[in-house]
N, C-alpha and C positions, 0 to 999 in steps of 0.2 A: 415459554412462549404460548400464548392461547393459539388454540384450533378451533375454528366452526364448521361442522360438517350440517347442511340443509339438504334435508332429503324431501324431494320433490315430488309428489303422488300425484298432485291433483291436476285433472286435463282442463280445469277451467281458466281458460285465457286473461281474464280479469285480474286473478289473484296474480297469477306471473308477472302481468303487467303493473299491477298495481301495490304490489307488496314482497314478492321474492325480487325480481331485479332491481327496484330501486332500493331495497335493503341491501345486498352485494354489493351494488356498486359505492354507494355512501359508506356502508362497512370496510371498504378496502380503502377509499380514498382519505376516510377519517382516520385509519390506523387503527381501528375498535379492536381488529384480529389480528395476531401475525398470519396466521393460514387460513382461508376460506376454500372450501369445497362443497360444490354443487353436487345433488344428486340424484338422477333423472331415474324414476320408479314407476312402475306401473304406466297409467295413463298420460301420464307427464310424458313421455316416451312418443306417444302417437303424435300431441300438441307438436312436440319440439319438431318433429320430423316431417310435418306436414303444413307449417305455417310460416310463411318470408318474413315476420314481424317477429316473431319468436325465436327464427334464427338468426336473425339479426342483432337480438338480444345477449344469443348465447354467444357469439363471436365479440361483442363489445365486453359481455363478463370475461370471457377467457383472454381477451387484448388489454383487461386488469389484472391479471395474474392472479385470477381465480381459477382454480382446476373445475373441470367439469367431467364427471364419469357417468357411465349409463348403467343398470342392470343388464344384462345380457341375457337373461332369462324372459324377463319384459321385455326388451328390445324385438329378441325373437317370438316373441308370443302377438305383437303387432307388426312381425315384418320389417323392421325399421334398422335392424343392426348394422347394415351397410352406410345406409343415408348416415347416421348420426357419426359413424366411425370417417366416415368423409368430411365431416364437419370438423375433424378434430378433436373430435368426444373421445375419451376412453371407454370402451367398451366391455366389459366383464362380469362374471358372476360376481356377485357382491353381497349374498350371505355370509361369506366369511369375513370380508373387510369389514362389513356394517357393523357385525358383532362385535370386530376389535374397536370402533370407533365407540359402538356403545360401552364398553368395559375402559376405554381410556380416561386419561385426563381433559379430553377434548369436550366439546358439549355439542350435540346435536339438537335441532330444532326440525320439525315436521309441518310442510304447507300441503 
């Protein structure tokens, strides 16, 4: 089974809209990966919580059967944990899980 974890760290909207979300949606639609997981980490948490267009993209991503989770330490730092959880995003401490992703047979890409 092929697994991809996309670590989204940038707070730049253009990167999210022109690179990350199009790739995720196309990868899922074309069956390039069996499982895809988007990880919101750092400044991307602030962008996700504060931008309606990004929020719609996240909804579309989750509706496409792509899992989305966020680093709780990061979301707490930006005071957006509750907002992201309300959006259906899994908010949890990610140090351990991310390390597991790195040492597994899954692929990890960072934006």
